[in-house]
C-alpha positions as CSV (number, residue, x, y, z in Angstrom):
1,X,62.5,-59.7,-2.4
2,X,61.3,-56.5,-0.8
3,X,63.3,-55.2,2.2
4,X,60.2,-55.2,4.3
5,X,59.4,-58.8,3.4
6,X,63.0,-59.8,4.2
7,X,62.9,-58.0,7.5
8,X,59.6,-59.6,8.4
9,X,60.9,-63.1,7.5
10,X,64.0,-62.6,9.7
11,X,61.9,-61.4,12.6
12,X,59.6,-64.4,12.2
13,X,62.6,-66.7,12.1
14,X,64.0,-65.1,15.3
15,X,60.6,-65.4,17.1
16,X,60.4,-69.1,16.1
17,X,63.9,-69.7,17.5
18,X,63.1,-68.0,20.8
19,X,59.8,-69.9,21.0
20,X,61.5,-73.2,20.4
21,X,64.6,-72.7,22.6
22,X,64.1,-69.6,24.7
23,X,63.2,-69.1,28.3
24,X,59.9,-70.8,29.1
25,X,59.7,-72.7,25.9
26,X,58.9,-76.0,27.8
27,X,56.1,-74.2,29.7
28,X,54.8,-72.7,26.5
29,X,54.6,-76.1,24.8
30,X,52.9,-77.6,27.8
31,X,50.4,-74.7,28.0
32,X,49.6,-75.1,24.3
33,X,49.0,-78.8,24.7
34,X,46.8,-78.3,27.8
35,X,44.8,-75.6,26.0
36,X,44.3,-77.9,23.0
37,X,43.0,-80.7,25.3
38,X,40.7,-78.3,27.2
39,X,39.3,-77.0,23.9
40,X,38.6,-80.6,22.7
41,X,37.0,-81.5,26.0
42,X,34.7,-78.5,25.9
43,X,33.7,-79.1,22.3
44,X,32.9,-82.8,23.0
45,X,31.1,-82.0,26.1
46,X,28.9,-79.4,24.3
47,X,28.3,-81.9,21.5
48,X,27.1,-84.6,24.1
49,X,24.9,-82.0,25.8
50,X,23.2,-81.0,22.5
51,X,22.7,-84.7,21.5
52,X,21.3,-85.4,24.9
53,X,18.8,-82.5,24.7
54,X,17.8,-83.6,21.2
55,X,17.2,-87.2,22.3
56,X,15.3,-86.0,25.4
57,X,13.1,-83.7,23.3
58,X,12.3,-86.4,20.7
59,X,11.4,-89.0,23.4
60,X,9.5,-86.7,25.6
61,X,6.2,-87.5,24.0
């Protein structure tokens, strides 16, 4: 294993540890969950709007 790869792996391991158990880890997990829910809501809302416009355009005649 190359020294740079080993160093990068150790840094990644340390960052993961801090993310899981460091200061603010609970808030970070909560923020990620909220962001995921917001993204899903926006996607579904956009899909519903596009479907509604398509239905309206087809039935407009």
